[in-house]
N, C-alpha and C positions, 0 to 999 in steps of 0.2 A: 582519586576517584576510581571506583570499579565500574565495569561496563554495565552492571545491573542497576546503577543508580538512576538511570534515565527512566522517568515515568512514561507511561503510554502516551499521555497527552503531549508531553514534550517531544517524544520521538516522532509523533505524527505531524507536528508543526514546525519543528526546528531540526536542523542538521547539527553536526558536532560543534561547530563554532558558535552556535546559538543565534545565528542569523535566520531571519524568516526565509523559508524555502518553499512558499506556496505559489506555484504557477497557476494560471487560470484553469489549466487542465486538471491539476490536482484538486482544486476547489470544486470543479464539476464532479469529479469522482466522489469526493467526500459528500457532496450534496446527494448524489445517488444513494450512497450508503445510508445517510440520514433519512431520506424520504422513503426508501424501501424498508428500513427498519421500523419506521413510524407506522407502516401498514399493519404491523403485528399488534398495535395498540387499538386499531379500529375493528369494529365488528365485521366478520366475513360476509360473503354474499355479493358484495359490490365488485364489479369487474375490475375496477382500478385497484382495489385492495388486493385482489387475487394476483393481478399482474405485478404489483409492488412486492408481494411476498415471493413470487416466482423470481423476480429480479434479484431479490436479496439472496436467495439460494444460488442463483447463477453466479452472482458476484463471489460468494464464498467458494464455490467449486473452481471457478476460473482463476481466482487470485491464489488459491491454495496450489493449484497446478503451476502457476507462474513462479511461486516461491520455490518449488522443486526444480523447475527448469532453469531458473536463474541462480540457484544455489552456488554452483562453482564460481560464477562471476561475482556474487555477493561476498563470498569468502575472500576474494582477491581485493576487494575494496577496503580502504582504511576505515577504521572505526569499529563500532560494535556490530557483530553479526546479528545479534538479537534485534537491535534497532533497525538494521537493514531488512531483516525478515519481516518485522512488523510493518514497516513502511511499504514493502513490496506487497504484503497481504492487503494493506489498505489501499494503495494507489496502483498496484499492478505494475505493468511494464514501465510506467512513467518514472518510478523511483530509480531503478538501475540505470535507465537511460540518462536521467538527470545527473546522477552521481558520476557516471562515466564521462559525461560532457564536462563536468567540473575538473576532472583529471586531464582532459584533453585527449584521451585515447581510451581504447577498450582493453583493459588488462586481462590477460589469460583467457582469451576468447576460446571457450571449449565447445566443440560441437556436441549438441544434445539430440 
């Protein structure tokens, strides 16, 4: 298997061994993504729709920055870097913390 065979859905819900890896925190973040993205399907003008769209943009920016900040630590983790980057973009800091907890330590902690 190559590291590119992992589909986005599989990467989002499963780690390398194929076991379910969804903590309640990850489920909450995923729901935020879904609800804020759904605001783009609704007509504008409603305050909640505008807040949801703003939240979506905020999630994109913050999680993109987290991908850059955690890149050295993600490279040190076993498995596909692409899968780790996708999961970090989706779940933010929750993904690297969970992966490092599975290893029992923090590999190559680099100051950023």
